N, C-alpha and C positions, 0 to 999 in steps of 0.2 A: 434733222429727224435722225441721220446716221449718229448725231450725240447723243441722243435720248437713247439710241438702240444700244451704242457701246456704256451708256450709264447702266441701262437694265441687266448687261451683260457681267458687271462686275463682281468679283466673289465676295467682297467685303458686302455689298446690297443684299447678296444671298444669305447670309450668315446673319446681318441683323434681321431678315424675316423670319428665317427659320427659328432665331433666338426670339422673338417676340411671340410668335406661335406656340413654342414650347412653354414659357411663362404665361400664356394665355389658357392653355390648357391645363397647367397645373393649377391656375386658380379657379378652376371651372371642377375639378375633380377632387381638390382641397374641401373636407367637410367644413360647413360653415362653425361646427362647434369648435374646432381647433382655430379659430379668428374672435372668438368673443373675448374679449379683454376682461381679465380677471377669473378665466374658467380656472379650475385646478390644474388641468392638463397643459396649459400655457403659462402657469407659474410657476416661476421658481425661488423660493425663499430660501436663503442663505442662515441658517439657523446659527446662535451662538456657539453651540455644542460642535456644529461641523467646523466652524472657523478655530475653535480649540484643537479639535482633534487633525487639523491640518498644523496647528501650529506645532502641536505634541510631535506630528511625524517628522517635520522639519529638524526640531530639535534633537532627535533622535538621531537622524543623519549628520548633521551638520555641529554638534553638540554645542548650541548656541540660539538662543531665540532670534526669529527674523527681524528684520527691520520692518519699517512701516512700509516701505516699497515693497519689500520681497513678499509682506503678509499680504498685500493688496494683489501680487502677481498670482499667490497662491488663491486667492478667493477668484481671480478672473479665471484662472486654469480650471477652479473648479467647475465655475459657471460655464466656461467651454466645453467639459467634459460633459454636464450634466445635458447640455442642449444637444448635444453630437449624440448622446444615448439614448434621449426622448426621440428626438428623430428617427434614429435608427430602429427603435422597436415602432413607432409609429409606421412607417413605411415596411415594417415586417423583416427586416434585415437579422433578426435571429431566428426565423424559421428554417427548420432543415440546417441548421449549423451544426452539427455533432461536438464540436468541441466546446462551443458557450453552452450547448444542452449538458453535457457532462458537468459542466462548469456549475451551472446553476443546481441540478441534482445534488452535488458536493456539499452546497452552501445550504440546500434544504435538510439535508442528512446530517449536514454539522449542527444544524439548530436543534434538530431532535437529539445530539450526542450531548449539547450543551446541556439540555434538560436533565438528561439522564444522569450526566456527571453533577449536577447540583445538588441530587438526592444522597444521603449518607446512609449507608446502611447500618442498621442495629448488629449487637453481637446475635441476637435471637436468629434473626436474615442469615447471618454469615453462617451460623452453626448449623442450620438447616440445610443450605446450600452444599456445604461442605459433605454434612451425613449422605446428601442425596447423589454426590459426584465424589466418593472417596478413591474410587479408582484412577481420577485424574492428579491425585496428591500422593505419589510414591517418591521414596527416595531411590533414585536409580541403582540398578546393580553395578557392581565394579568387578573386574576380574586382573588377577596376576600370571602371566605364563611363559615358559621358555619355547624356542620354536628352533627347527632344523630346518633349512631350505633345501626341497629336493630338484626344484626347476620346476619346468612346465610342463612335465611327463613325468609319471610314476616309475621308477627303473626299480624293479623289484631285488634286483641283485644289489643296487646301492643301498636298498633300504636295510636289506638284510645285513650288510657291513657296518653298516650304522647302528643297530641294534646290538652286534655283538662288540663293537667297540663300545658304546655306552654301558653293557655289561661289567667291561673290562675298567671302568671309571675314567674314561676318556671324557674330558668336559664337552658339553653340548656345543659350546661355542666355537669349539675347532673341528666339527663336523659339518656335512653336507656342503653345498654348492655354496660359492662365493654370492652375497648380496649385501646391499645399501641396507637392508629391513636390520632391526636390533635383535640380537640373539635371544633377549630376554626384554619382557616389560613388566613394570612393576605395576600394582593397583590402579587400575584404569578404568575411565566408563567409557561406555559406546562410542562418543564421539571419537575419542584418542585412537581406539584399536578401529573402528572403521576407516578412519582418515588415514592410519598408517597401512592397513591390510587391504582395504576394499569393503563396500558396502555387505553387510550379513555375516561377517566372521564372528561378529562379538554374539550374536545369536546363538550361533552353533557352537561357540566356546563355552557358553553359558548353559547349554543342554549335556555337555560331557560331565561325566561323573567320575570319580577317582582322583589320583595324583599320580599315576604312571604316565610313560609315554603311550600316545593315542596312534591308531591307526592313521594313515596319510589324511591329510586335512585340505581341502582346496581355498584359497584366499584369490583377490584378484590380481597375484602374480603368479600363482601356480600352486606348488602342493609343498606342505610341511608334516614333520613330525612335530607332535606338540604336547607339553607337559603342561596341567594347570598347577600353579603353585600356591596361588590363593584366590577363594571365590566369596564374593558378597551379593545374596541376591537382593532383589527392590524389596524396601520396606516402607509400611505405612506411615506417611508422616501424621503426627500429633496435628491438630485444629491449631495450636498455638504456633506450630513449626510452619504451617502450611497458611496462617492466617493473610500473608501479604498477596499471596498467589488467588485466595479465595475472594479477598478483595476485589483484586482486579478482575476475575472472572465473572462474577456478580455485579459489577459495574456494566462489563462489556454484554451480558444477557440482558441488564435494564436497557442498554442502549439500542440494543437488536428488538427488544420488545416495543420500546417505544418508537423506534423507527416503522415497523411495520404498523401500530396502531395508527400513527401518523397518516400513513399512505393509503391504509383503508378509510379512514374519514375523508381524506381528501379525494381518494376515487369515488365516493360513495355520492359526489357533489356532480358527477358528471355522468352523461348517457354516452354509454362506451358502444360501438359499433366496429366488427370487423367484417370488412367487405370481402364477399367471397371471390375466389378466383374465377375470372370469366373465361371460358372456352372458347 
């Protein structure tokens, strides 16, 4: 009796019994449809097109075709991956997975984008789009100027002294407080001006009138006396000058429209209920 008792207390026996119960339970809850031989859900067909894709991917990486053994391994790996993916989907591992959901959404949107890119616009469509969106196709304004740095605060005494020296013909580059900022800037677009002096200065300079030294103007570094030496306001691009940008924007709009239509069509296949919060 003691021998039987010791046998029943063996951990290995407990493990085997528990394993048997788990497999028995799995067999009970597994839908019979998944066990039917030939059912599409349990049949994996590796097409010649898939084999060619695997071979092409191998060649792209290794710069040579795979050997027979390597090709068989590629196929075996593909089958292993397909089995695992199908089982993961069957038991619901794809649910509530934020990363996977976003990836699937991206792939669906990519399909919509592919359909939109396949369509080439006619000249009439591009001209019409250009005419309806001319404000988007402007040659950016540019400006050139001289500046004298006054520091982080305005010193009226210093300003008066500088203005007197300017009237006496002293070069602007010799005046003001020392700084690494350039004393003059050739004709430049917004990106360069704001990149050097801080966001917003370009717009304020474009609003200035005349070519005389202006009252102190603030930049991202402090205050400056500024004199405009050249100014080119924004100009409307002709259709031919803007054609490339118009074509890109037209394609983007069609992609957005295609994506929205696809979403609405798919959404219409579902009955959607948003549960109310329970107090």
